[in-house]
Kinemage of the C-alpha trace (Angstrom):
@kinemage 1
@onewidth
@group {chain A} dominant
@subgroup {mainchain}
@vectorlist {calphas} color= white
{ca met a 1} P 342.681 -96.069 -39.492
{ca glu a 2} L 341.365 -96.198 -42.938
{ca ile a 3} L 337.952 -94.081 -41.977
{ca ser a 4} L 336.205 -94.190 -45.377
{ca thr a 5} L 335.212 -97.799 -45.347
{ca leu a 6} L 334.594 -98.053 -41.599
{ca thr a 7} L 331.031 -99.676 -40.244
{ca ile a 8} L 329.287 -99.321 -36.993
{ca glu a 9} L 331.077 -102.235 -35.510
{ca ala a 10} L 334.272 -101.181 -36.368
{ca ala a 11} L 334.009 -97.637 -35.258
{ca arg a 12} L 332.695 -98.590 -31.904
{ca ser a 13} L 334.912 -101.523 -31.638
{ca ala a 14} L 338.086 -98.745 -32.106
{ca val a 15} L 336.452 -96.508 -29.552
{ca ala a 16} L 335.619 -98.820 -27.197
{ca thr a 17} L 339.266 -100.623 -27.210
{ca gly a 18} L 340.547 -97.598 -27.107
{ca lys a 19} L 342.460 -97.596 -30.467
{ca ile a 20} L 341.115 -94.599 -30.989
{ca thr a 21} L 338.917 -91.665 -28.961
{ca ala a 22} L 335.205 -90.596 -30.353
{ca thr a 23} L 336.978 -87.040 -30.749
{ca val a 24} L 339.919 -88.244 -32.775
{ca leu a 25} L 337.579 -90.110 -35.253
{ca ala a 26} L 335.366 -86.941 -35.505
{ca glu a 27} L 338.366 -84.797 -36.286
{ca ser a 28} L 339.765 -87.041 -38.733
{ca phe a 29} L 336.126 -86.858 -40.255
{ca tyr a 30} L 336.004 -83.375 -40.297
{ca asp a 31} L 339.379 -83.463 -42.060
{ca lys a 32} L 337.933 -85.584 -45.048
{ca ile a 33} L 334.771 -83.373 -45.065
{ca gln a 34} L 337.500 -80.320 -45.301
{ca asn a 35} L 339.753 -81.816 -48.279
{ca glu a 36} L 337.086 -83.623 -50.188
{ca asp a 37} L 333.596 -81.986 -50.129
{ca ser a 38} L 334.290 -79.043 -52.464
{ca gln a 39} L 334.122 -81.382 -54.881
{ca ile a 40} L 331.360 -83.647 -53.884
{ca gly a 41} L 329.462 -80.548 -52.150
{ca ala a 42} L 327.192 -83.460 -49.494
{ca phe a 43} L 327.361 -81.036 -46.529
{ca leu a 44} L 325.602 -77.956 -46.025
{ca thr a 45} L 326.561 -76.971 -42.618
{ca leu a 46} L 329.089 -78.535 -40.026
{ca ser a 47} L 327.900 -78.856 -36.162
{ca lys a 48} L 331.220 -79.572 -35.029
{ca glu a 49} L 330.877 -78.187 -31.296
{ca arg a 50} L 328.143 -80.517 -31.367
{ca ala a 51} L 329.536 -83.120 -32.393
{ca ile a 52} L 332.972 -82.839 -30.529
{ca asp a 53} L 331.051 -82.037 -27.353
{ca ala a 54} L 329.196 -85.813 -27.770
{ca ala a 55} L 332.309 -87.487 -28.865
{ca ser a 56} L 333.751 -85.947 -25.321
{ca arg a 57} L 330.863 -87.778 -23.689
{ca ile a 58} L 331.869 -91.017 -25.211
{ca asp a 59} L 335.403 -90.841 -24.341
{ca lys a 60} L 334.822 -90.114 -20.690
{ca leu a 61} L 332.267 -93.594 -20.489
{ca ala a 62} L 334.993 -95.258 -22.341
{ca ala a 63} L 337.916 -93.826 -19.606
{ca asp a 64} L 335.561 -94.755 -16.716
{ca gly a 65} L 334.919 -98.889 -17.892
{ca lys a 66} L 331.047 -97.922 -18.125
{ca pro a 67} L 329.285 -99.770 -20.908
{ca leu a 68} L 329.174 -98.094 -24.294
{ca pro a 69} L 325.539 -97.335 -26.083
{ca pro a 70} L 325.130 -99.739 -29.799
{ca leu a 71} L 326.746 -96.418 -31.636
{ca ala a 72} L 329.062 -95.234 -29.271
{ca gly a 73} L 331.591 -92.592 -31.311
{ca val a 74} L 329.757 -93.045 -34.717
{ca pro a 75} L 330.081 -89.981 -36.899
{ca val a 76} L 326.529 -89.899 -38.585
{ca ala a 77} L 325.368 -87.278 -41.097
{ca ile a 78} L 321.497 -85.671 -41.459
{ca lys a 79} L 319.419 -84.990 -43.837
{ca asp a 80} L 318.975 -81.156 -43.672
{ca val a 81} L 314.928 -81.678 -43.621
{ca met a 82} L 315.081 -82.713 -39.744
{ca val a 83} L 315.457 -79.975 -37.883
{ca thr a 84} L 318.687 -79.837 -34.715
{ca arg a 85} L 318.638 -77.795 -32.197
{ca gly a 86} L 320.802 -75.089 -32.762
{ca val a 87} L 321.928 -75.617 -35.938
{ca arg a 88} L 321.316 -74.426 -39.318
{ca thr a 89} L 318.070 -76.103 -40.583
{ca thr a 90} L 317.464 -75.381 -44.466
{ca ala a 91} L 315.704 -77.796 -46.202
{ca gly a 92} L 317.748 -77.130 -48.980
{ca ser a 93} L 315.452 -74.031 -49.294
{ca lys a 94} L 316.582 -70.703 -49.738
{ca met a 95} L 313.418 -69.989 -47.642
{ca leu a 96} L 314.801 -71.327 -44.250
{ca glu a 97} L 318.889 -70.383 -44.983
{ca asn a 98} L 318.978 -68.974 -41.875
{ca tyr a 99} L 316.695 -71.162 -39.750
{ca ile a 100} L 317.980 -72.380 -36.391
{ca pro a 101} L 315.351 -74.477 -34.413
{ca pro a 102} L 314.482 -75.016 -31.376
{ca tyr a 103} L 314.402 -78.550 -30.999
{ca asp a 104} L 315.412 -81.533 -32.303
{ca cys a 105} L 314.206 -84.526 -34.521
{ca thr a 106} L 313.346 -87.154 -32.936
{ca ala a 107} L 314.914 -89.635 -35.198
{ca val a 108} L 318.351 -87.356 -34.972
{ca ala a 109} L 317.422 -87.304 -31.072
{ca arg a 110} L 317.232 -91.184 -30.969
{ca leu a 111} L 320.620 -91.518 -32.710
{ca glu a 112} L 322.461 -89.409 -30.109
{ca gln a 113} L 320.795 -90.853 -27.092
{ca ala a 114} L 322.720 -94.605 -28.846
{ca gly a 115} L 325.442 -92.494 -28.802
{ca ala a 116} L 326.260 -91.179 -32.393
{ca val a 117} L 327.655 -88.247 -33.513
{ca val a 118} L 326.630 -86.186 -35.888
{ca leu a 119} L 329.059 -84.149 -38.065
{ca gly a 120} L 326.087 -82.114 -40.021
{ca lys a 121} L 323.877 -81.510 -42.395
{ca thr a 122} L 323.140 -82.802 -45.719
{ca asn a 123} L 322.386 -81.147 -48.718
{ca cys a 124} L 319.125 -82.186 -50.468
{ca asp a 125} L 316.752 -81.212 -53.097
{ca glu a 126} L 314.690 -78.288 -51.831
{ca phe a 127} L 311.560 -79.412 -49.377
{ca ala a 128} L 313.027 -83.074 -50.853
{ca met a 129} L 311.550 -82.312 -54.060
{ca gly a 130} L 313.911 -83.794 -56.796
{ca ser a 131} L 315.167 -86.954 -57.740
{ca ser a 132} L 318.788 -85.978 -58.706
{ca asn a 133} L 319.719 -83.109 -55.760
{ca glu a 134} L 319.969 -80.218 -58.252
{ca asn a 135} L 317.376 -78.451 -57.389
{ca ser a 136} L 318.732 -77.298 -54.025
{ca ala a 137} L 319.235 -73.385 -54.050
{ca phe a 138} L 322.467 -73.680 -52.850
{ca his a 139} L 324.526 -76.348 -55.176
{ca pro a 140} L 323.484 -79.479 -57.050
{ca val a 141} L 325.954 -82.391 -55.182
{ca his a 142} L 328.253 -84.744 -57.168
{ca asn a 143} L 328.324 -88.334 -57.461
{ca pro a 144} L 331.718 -89.613 -55.691
{ca his a 145} L 332.020 -92.316 -58.490
{ca asp a 146} L 331.790 -90.056 -61.302
{ca ile a 147} L 331.463 -86.114 -60.036
{ca ser a 148} L 329.930 -85.621 -63.771
{ca arg a 149} L 326.770 -87.030 -63.030
{ca val a 150} L 324.032 -87.051 -59.758
{ca pro a 151} L 324.033 -88.804 -56.794
{ca gly a 152} L 320.653 -89.055 -56.953
{ca gly a 153} L 317.694 -87.118 -54.540
{ca ser a 154} L 316.772 -85.596 -52.922
{ca ser a 155} L 318.683 -86.952 -49.974
{ca gly a 156} L 321.777 -86.849 -52.505
{ca gly a 157} L 323.479 -85.527 -49.941
{ca ser a 158} L 323.785 -87.874 -47.626
{ca ala a 159} L 323.840 -91.023 -50.268
{ca ala a 160} L 327.170 -89.366 -51.439
{ca ala a 161} L 328.366 -88.548 -47.615
{ca val a 162} L 328.578 -92.290 -46.981
{ca ala a 163} L 330.045 -93.235 -50.459
{ca ala a 164} L 332.731 -91.141 -50.041
{ca gly a 165} L 333.434 -92.369 -46.792
{ca met a 166} L 332.894 -88.583 -45.298
{ca ala a 167} L 330.452 -90.150 -42.790
{ca val a 168} L 329.854 -94.082 -41.546
{ca val a 169} L 325.788 -93.992 -41.439
{ca ala a 170} L 323.720 -90.688 -42.824
{ca leu a 171} L 319.742 -90.397 -42.719
{ca gly a 172} L 317.542 -89.568 -45.176
{ca ser a 173} L 314.135 -89.200 -46.028
{ca asp a 174} L 311.788 -91.147 -49.034
{ca thr a 175} L 308.207 -89.826 -50.111
{ca gly a 176} L 308.917 -91.322 -53.861
{ca gly a 177} L 312.233 -93.041 -53.578
{ca ser a 178} L 314.311 -90.247 -52.232
{ca ile a 179} L 316.235 -92.947 -49.842
{ca arg a 180} L 316.249 -95.767 -52.091
{ca gln a 181} L 316.841 -93.996 -55.569
{ca pro a 182} L 320.271 -91.864 -54.277
{ca ala a 183} L 321.225 -95.584 -52.149
{ca ser a 184} L 321.562 -97.086 -55.798
{ca phe a 185} L 322.882 -94.206 -57.848
{ca cys a 186} L 325.604 -94.215 -55.348
{ca gly a 187} L 326.544 -97.819 -54.526
{ca val a 188} L 325.426 -97.802 -50.891
{ca val a 189} L 322.040 -99.294 -48.780
{ca gly a 190} L 319.411 -97.467 -48.359
{ca leu a 191} L 316.335 -98.347 -46.367
{ca met a 192} L 312.846 -97.175 -46.122
{ca pro a 193} L 311.315 -98.224 -42.884
{ca thr a 194} L 307.399 -98.794 -42.977
{ca tyr a 195} L 305.316 -95.751 -42.921
{ca gly a 196} L 304.879 -95.139 -39.501
{ca arg a 197} L 308.015 -97.395 -38.221
{ca val a 198} L 309.869 -94.507 -37.609
{ca ser a 199} L 308.526 -91.441 -36.242
{ca arg a 200} L 308.216 -88.079 -38.286
{ca tyr a 201} L 308.513 -85.744 -35.665
{ca gly a 202} L 310.864 -82.747 -36.847
{ca leu a 203} L 311.019 -83.739 -39.958
{ca ile a 204} L 310.246 -81.220 -42.168
{ca ala a 205} L 306.692 -82.277 -44.170
{ca phe a 206} L 306.607 -82.420 -48.083
{ca ala a 207} L 303.705 -84.804 -47.874
{ca ser a 208} L 302.341 -86.206 -44.456
{ca ser a 209} L 301.141 -89.572 -45.645
{ca leu a 210} L 304.195 -90.461 -47.569
{ca asp a 211} L 307.032 -89.161 -45.561
{ca his a 212} L 309.624 -91.672 -44.372
{ca ile a 213} L 313.255 -91.434 -42.359
{ca gly a 214} L 315.335 -94.223 -43.009
{ca pro a 215} L 319.116 -94.843 -43.240
{ca leu a 216} L 321.827 -94.734 -45.860
{ca thr a 217} L 324.787 -97.071 -44.862
{ca arg a 218} L 327.579 -98.857 -46.524
{ca thr a 219} L 326.315 -102.322 -45.076
{ca val a 220} L 322.923 -103.878 -44.176
{ca lys a 221} L 323.933 -104.725 -41.077
{ca asp a 222} L 324.282 -101.243 -40.014
{ca ala a 223} L 320.991 -99.965 -41.662
{ca ala a 224} L 319.563 -103.238 -39.541
{ca ile a 225} L 321.257 -101.180 -36.354
{ca val a 226} L 320.646 -97.692 -37.171
{ca leu a 227} L 316.691 -98.993 -37.516
{ca thr a 228} L 316.426 -100.014 -33.733
{ca ala a 229} L 318.163 -97.171 -32.853
{ca ile a 230} L 315.415 -95.168 -34.511
{ca ala a 231} L 312.631 -97.445 -34.931
{ca gly a 232} L 309.458 -97.289 -32.495
{ca arg a 233} L 306.405 -95.177 -31.303
{ca asp a 234} L 306.908 -91.427 -30.422
{ca pro a 235} L 304.137 -89.894 -28.891
{ca met a 236} L 304.745 -86.082 -30.368
{ca asp a 237} L 303.652 -88.309 -33.951
{ca ser a 238} L 300.224 -89.228 -34.133
{ca thr a 239} L 300.895 -91.361 -37.058
{ca ser a 240} L 303.891 -93.453 -35.707
{ca ala a 241} L 302.528 -96.689 -34.845
{ca asn a 242} L 302.324 -98.501 -31.562
{ca val a 243} L 304.103 -102.109 -33.146
{ca pro a 244} L 306.972 -103.661 -31.212
{ca val a 245} L 310.351 -103.452 -33.031
{ca pro a 246} L 312.251 -106.731 -33.539
{ca asp a 247} L 315.631 -107.775 -33.107
{ca tyr a 248} L 316.606 -106.528 -36.268
{ca val a 249} L 320.302 -107.528 -36.055
{ca gly a 250} L 319.463 -110.736 -34.650
{ca glu a 251} L 317.234 -111.478 -37.114
{ca leu a 252} L 320.238 -111.182 -39.958
{ca glu a 253} L 321.348 -114.998 -39.358
{ca lys a 254} L 318.707 -116.603 -40.340
{ca pro a 255} L 317.823 -118.774 -43.022
{ca val a 256} L 317.006 -117.635 -46.138
{ca arg a 257} L 316.582 -120.629 -47.783
{ca gly a 258} L 312.831 -121.298 -48.892
{ca leu a 259} L 311.855 -117.702 -49.011
{ca lys a 260} L 309.380 -116.547 -51.580
{ca ile a 261} L 310.897 -114.094 -54.489
{ca gly a 262} L 307.980 -112.093 -56.115
{ca val a 263} L 308.789 -110.756 -59.825
{ca ala a 264} L 306.751 -108.487 -61.101
{ca glu a 265} L 307.091 -108.035 -65.124
{ca glu a 266} L 305.794 -104.524 -64.640
{ca tyr a 267} L 309.180 -103.473 -63.537
{ca leu a 268} L 311.029 -105.132 -66.172
{ca gly a 269} L 309.159 -103.667 -68.972
{ca glu a 270} L 310.218 -100.510 -71.273
{ca gly a 271} L 312.762 -98.384 -70.544
{ca leu a 272} L 315.136 -100.262 -68.060
{ca asp a 273} L 318.268 -100.048 -69.044
{ca arg a 274} L 320.214 -102.951 -70.773
{ca ala a 275} L 323.110 -102.869 -67.599
{ca val a 276} L 320.117 -102.717 -65.115
{ca arg a 277} L 318.312 -105.517 -66.409
{ca lys a 278} L 321.119 -107.647 -66.710
{ca ala a 279} L 322.294 -107.139 -62.691
{ca val a 280} L 318.826 -107.734 -61.439
{ca glu a 281} L 318.575 -110.983 -63.251
{ca ala a 282} L 321.741 -111.872 -62.056
{ca ala a 283} L 320.859 -110.717 -58.888
{ca leu a 284} L 317.774 -113.022 -58.885
{ca gln a 285} L 319.909 -116.265 -60.265
{ca lys a 286} L 322.029 -115.656 -57.167
{ca leu a 287} L 319.034 -115.274 -54.820
{ca ala a 288} L 317.591 -118.726 -56.079
{ca ser a 289} L 321.258 -120.236 -55.589
{ca leu a 290} L 320.806 -119.377 -52.006
{ca gly a 291} L 317.530 -121.664 -51.770
{ca cys a 292} L 315.090 -118.826 -52.378
{ca glu a 293} L 311.824 -119.538 -55.029
{ca val a 294} L 311.628 -116.743 -57.408
{ca val a 295} L 307.826 -116.430 -58.654
{ca pro a 296} L 306.041 -114.645 -60.975
{ca val a 297} L 303.481 -111.603 -59.348
{ca ser a 298} L 301.705 -109.024 -61.150
{ca leu a 299} L 301.160 -105.370 -60.233
{ca pro a 300} L 298.465 -104.595 -62.411
{ca his a 301} L 298.208 -101.014 -61.628
{ca thr a 302} L 301.954 -99.742 -61.087
{ca ala a 303} L 301.038 -98.036 -64.999
{ca tyr a 304} L 299.542 -95.254 -62.808
{ca ala a 305} L 301.581 -95.197 -60.047
{ca ile a 306} L 303.114 -92.036 -61.108
{ca pro a 307} L 300.355 -89.778 -62.434
{ca ala a 308} L 298.704 -90.569 -58.964
{ca tyr a 309} L 301.760 -89.965 -56.813
{ca tyr a 310} L 301.960 -86.781 -58.416
{ca ile a 311} L 298.832 -85.778 -57.693
{ca val a 312} L 298.490 -86.984 -54.229
{ca ala a 313} L 302.033 -85.704 -53.353
{ca thr a 314} L 301.913 -82.596 -54.478
{ca ala a 315} L 298.036 -82.150 -53.017
{ca glu a 316} L 299.808 -82.708 -49.835
{ca ala a 317} L 303.344 -80.303 -50.556
{ca ser a 318} L 300.753 -77.368 -51.324
{ca ser a 319} L 299.084 -77.735 -47.817
{ca asn a 320} L 302.130 -78.172 -46.239
{ca leu a 321} L 304.065 -75.573 -47.571
{ca ala a 322} L 301.466 -72.639 -46.911
{ca arg a 323} L 303.402 -72.350 -43.536
{ca phe a 324} L 306.132 -70.596 -45.225
{ca asp a 325} L 304.942 -66.956 -46.051
{ca gly a 326} L 307.382 -64.682 -43.988
{ca val a 327} L 305.400 -63.821 -40.776
{ca arg a 328} L 306.873 -65.882 -38.558
{ca tyr a 329} L 309.827 -67.243 -39.708
{ca gly a 330} L 312.155 -68.056 -42.202
{ca tyr a 331} L 312.830 -65.545 -45.701
{ca arg a 332} L 310.700 -62.641 -45.649
{ca ala a 333} L 310.813 -60.453 -49.064
{ca arg a 334} L 311.845 -56.728 -48.384
{ca asp a 335} L 310.395 -53.554 -49.051
{ca ala a 336} L 307.067 -54.823 -49.370
{ca ser a 337} L 304.385 -52.225 -49.543
{ca thr a 338} L 301.149 -54.235 -48.414
{ca leu a 339} L 300.561 -57.592 -46.864
{ca ser a 340} L 299.669 -58.816 -50.101
{ca asp a 341} L 302.669 -58.136 -51.568
{ca met a 342} L 305.217 -59.492 -48.829
{ca tyr a 343} L 302.950 -62.692 -49.005
{ca arg a 344} L 303.359 -62.517 -53.054
{ca arg a 345} L 307.286 -61.599 -53.139
{ca thr a 346} L 308.303 -64.027 -50.071
{ca arg a 347} L 306.552 -67.009 -51.621
{ca asp a 348} L 308.181 -66.091 -55.396
{ca glu a 349} L 311.469 -65.204 -53.932
{ca gly a 350} L 312.039 -67.577 -51.442
{ca phe a 351} L 310.915 -71.162 -53.393
{ca gly a 352} L 312.600 -72.356 -56.533
{ca ala a 353} L 311.118 -73.461 -59.792
{ca glu a 354} L 310.606 -77.375 -58.695
{ca val a 355} L 308.819 -76.146 -55.604
{ca lys a 356} L 306.610 -73.695 -57.019
{ca arg a 357} L 305.907 -76.261 -59.974
{ca arg a 358} L 304.258 -78.887 -56.962
{ca ile a 359} L 302.648 -76.538 -55.178
{ca met a 360} L 301.000 -75.240 -58.455
{ca leu a 361} L 299.970 -78.653 -59.259
{ca gly a 362} L 299.176 -79.564 -55.882
{ca thr a 363} L 296.881 -76.195 -55.152
{ca tyr a 364} L 294.950 -76.938 -58.860
{ca ala a 365} L 294.477 -80.649 -58.015
{ca leu a 366} L 292.446 -79.380 -55.138
{ca ser a 367} L 290.728 -76.983 -55.631
{ca ala a 368} L 287.082 -76.127 -56.652
{ca gly a 369} L 285.659 -78.596 -59.316
{ca tyr a 370} L 288.414 -80.348 -59.886
{ca tyr a 371} L 288.989 -82.226 -56.027
{ca asp a 372} L 286.758 -84.777 -57.529
{ca ala a 373} L 288.885 -85.539 -60.571
{ca tyr a 374} L 292.217 -85.755 -59.460
{ca tyr a 375} L 292.905 -85.880 -55.561
{ca leu a 376} L 289.911 -88.149 -54.909
{ca lys a 377} L 290.488 -90.370 -58.106
{ca ala a 378} L 294.516 -90.714 -57.179
{ca gln a 379} L 293.525 -91.464 -53.548
{ca lys a 380} L 291.361 -94.464 -54.984
{ca val a 381} L 294.544 -95.268 -57.410
{ca arg a 382} L 296.589 -95.751 -54.387
{ca thr a 383} L 293.914 -97.626 -52.532
{ca leu a 384} L 294.215 -100.482 -55.886
{ca leu a 385} L 298.083 -100.325 -56.041
{ca thr a 386} L 297.900 -101.259 -51.961
{ca arg a 387} L 295.877 -103.864 -52.877
{ca asp a 388} L 297.975 -105.158 -55.423
{ca phe a 389} L 301.048 -105.896 -52.892
{ca glu a 390} L 298.127 -107.496 -50.555
{ca glu a 391} L 297.448 -109.675 -52.760
{ca ala a 392} L 300.909 -110.736 -54.303
{ca phe a 393} L 302.291 -110.208 -50.961
{ca arg a 394} L 299.479 -113.583 -50.212
{ca lys a 395} L 301.855 -115.411 -52.690
{ca val a 396} L 305.480 -114.379 -51.765
{ca asp a 397} L 307.357 -113.249 -49.232
{ca val a 398} L 308.722 -110.156 -51.082
{ca ile a 399} L 308.552 -108.679 -54.218
{ca val a 400} L 312.342 -107.906 -55.847
{ca thr a 401} L 312.582 -105.029 -58.744
{ca pro a 402} L 315.337 -102.541 -59.990
{ca thr a 403} L 315.456 -99.707 -58.074
{ca ser a 404} L 315.866 -97.003 -60.993
{ca pro a 405} L 315.855 -97.966 -64.547
{ca thr a 406} L 318.764 -96.169 -65.767
{ca pro a 407} L 322.361 -95.923 -63.789
{ca ala a 408} L 323.172 -92.067 -62.185
{ca phe a 409} L 322.614 -89.549 -65.192
{ca lys a 410} L 324.411 -86.886 -65.994
{ca leu a 411} L 324.114 -83.222 -64.138
{ca gly a 412} L 321.845 -81.130 -66.040
{ca glu a 413} L 320.774 -84.030 -68.380
{ca lys a 414} L 317.319 -83.813 -67.599
{ca ala a 415} L 316.852 -80.570 -65.379
{ca asn a 416} L 314.793 -79.246 -68.166
{ca asp a 417} L 312.587 -82.080 -68.408
{ca pro a 418} L 310.562 -82.690 -64.994
{ca leu a 419} L 308.231 -85.504 -66.792
{ca ala a 420} L 311.743 -87.357 -67.764
{ca met a 421} L 312.872 -86.856 -63.733
{ca tyr a 422} L 309.275 -87.813 -62.735
{ca leu a 423} L 309.753 -90.875 -64.445
{ca ala a 424} L 312.759 -91.973 -62.842
{ca asp a 425} L 310.906 -92.778 -59.854
{ca ile a 426} L 308.468 -95.512 -61.697
{ca tyr a 427} L 309.919 -98.173 -59.738
{ca thr a 428} L 309.767 -96.039 -56.095
{ca val a 429} L 306.882 -94.235 -55.698
{ca thr a 430} L 304.535 -97.204 -55.083
{ca ala a 431} L 305.921 -98.380 -52.041
{ca asp a 432} L 305.607 -95.024 -50.503
{ca leu a 433} L 301.874 -95.179 -51.820
{ca ala a 434} L 301.381 -98.365 -49.837
{ca gly a 435} L 303.180 -97.410 -46.855
{ca ile a 436} L 305.153 -100.642 -47.338
{ca pro a 437} L 309.111 -101.211 -46.687
{ca gly a 438} L 312.117 -100.995 -49.190
{ca ile a 439} L 315.136 -101.892 -48.954
{ca ser a 440} L 317.995 -100.984 -52.486
{ca ile a 441} L 321.307 -102.669 -52.018
{ca pro a 442} L 324.159 -102.179 -54.535
{ca cys a 443} L 324.292 -105.285 -57.138
{ca gly a 444} L 327.115 -104.478 -59.485
{ca glu a 445} L 327.909 -101.563 -62.089
{ca thr a 446} L 327.699 -100.758 -65.662
{ca arg a 447} L 330.989 -100.876 -67.904
{ca glu a 448} L 331.329 -97.233 -67.260
{ca lys a 449} L 331.455 -97.934 -63.507
{ca leu a 450} L 328.366 -96.575 -62.107
{ca pro a 451} L 326.340 -98.406 -59.616
{ca ile a 452} L 323.098 -100.654 -59.876
{ca gly a 453} L 320.514 -101.052 -56.784
{ca leu a 454} L 318.524 -103.967 -56.394
{ca gln a 455} L 315.248 -102.882 -54.758
{ca ile a 456} L 314.109 -105.595 -51.900
{ca leu a 457} L 309.912 -104.861 -50.999
{ca gly a 458} L 308.105 -106.577 -47.912
{ca arg a 459} L 304.935 -106.332 -46.055
{ca his a 460} L 303.653 -103.513 -43.859
{ca phe a 461} L 306.312 -103.711 -40.680
{ca asp a 462} L 308.008 -106.917 -42.082
{ca glu a 463} L 311.696 -104.662 -42.361
{ca ala a 464} L 312.999 -107.921 -40.700
{ca thr a 465} L 312.665 -110.385 -43.794
{ca ile a 466} L 314.158 -107.838 -45.981
{ca leu a 467} L 317.405 -106.833 -44.169
{ca arg a 468} L 317.533 -110.983 -43.904
{ca leu a 469} L 317.226 -111.204 -47.381
{ca ala a 470} L 319.445 -108.160 -48.444
{ca his a 471} L 322.698 -109.443 -45.835
{ca ala a 472} L 322.393 -113.020 -47.661
{ca tyr a 473} L 322.742 -111.661 -50.627
{ca glu a 474} L 325.141 -109.143 -50.018
{ca arg a 475} L 327.262 -111.961 -47.758
{ca ala a 476} L 326.629 -114.108 -51.199
{ca val a 477} L 328.549 -111.590 -53.488
{ca ala a 478} L 331.190 -110.741 -50.891
{ca ala a 479} L 332.366 -114.115 -50.467
């Protein structure tokens, strides 16, 4: 069996029909990780004992002829910002290098309840802060399509694991594009659900009003299957929405003819790579050939999205990361002479440069005399951005954009230019600020065979429509 291209259905079917046991399937993925991950660096921690236990339970169900759950035996990887009981969870930081959580993230628990087998924890930018996965305290991740290039961030390890065939599915988190941008760079599907659709309980917080959990998969149908498993109200997360979860898989087959697709001129302007523009325009033509109507729309406040995002996100990061002080858990500086010295040295030694930069930016924006000028104003701009989308969605069903202005860039290319790195998120941060769902799907390649991503944005809690359109496009391209 070729495990590199397995989908959820294929993996589950193989286990259900006895072609392979869940245990042997898991062992096959561990062999692949052992043989290939030294070049990619997608994983930080493997959870083999937990995985084999889970696989054995599935094998017993199969042997007894009992019904199998929807993700039975499917090997999955989890971004290392989601806590896992008894399995090291670092958030890509020296601060949590040896942290062993006593509980599971809700999304992880729901995957396992659906029969998934958790292979391990994937590498990421420290505390999910970055767009290239070069900010990990341990090692960078390499793009499986070209190991001299970045996989995107911050969920680079999860995207690379799926792209390299080292997991069928991976969970990532998205605060400013951290699921969709790595999906684009690595040529996989990355879905960010509506804020509140998936519980954030057990997600190590970066920016609490922006953080989302979502899947990275090989196909749109797999993304729909995973979202069905992890979505829904969670009493442990007060921000999770009590909104019914549709039959996402059943909705995929509905026709797309007549759907109105919005195209915003603000997303096709300066800085957009020529190959990306060409691929996106070709994708729009393909969607039009399926009977969709392409409609121009305007999102006039897009130009303010990056500054607004990097004030809101850093302010919330400053608040959330205050807990990492060496007192209760995590890294603690040695031989400190006083309590304040211990605080200072712990945070200086435990955090990397990018995390420190964002904490300082956020602390400044929240400080006395600057709150109104920066944080409050950024929140007002956020409201304007949300209204832009609401106005556009009165005219169209979805909005289609590039996922990233460029394909994957070289490792180290933007490492010393934070502003250039931040501007790479221009097409993704708007959806996080507005709380709407978005998906990135492959829509072609550059001459260098680097993947290009197409982003589809939808109304709040209307993941079904963006999945349906993405599925129709995926199928049309494959035909």
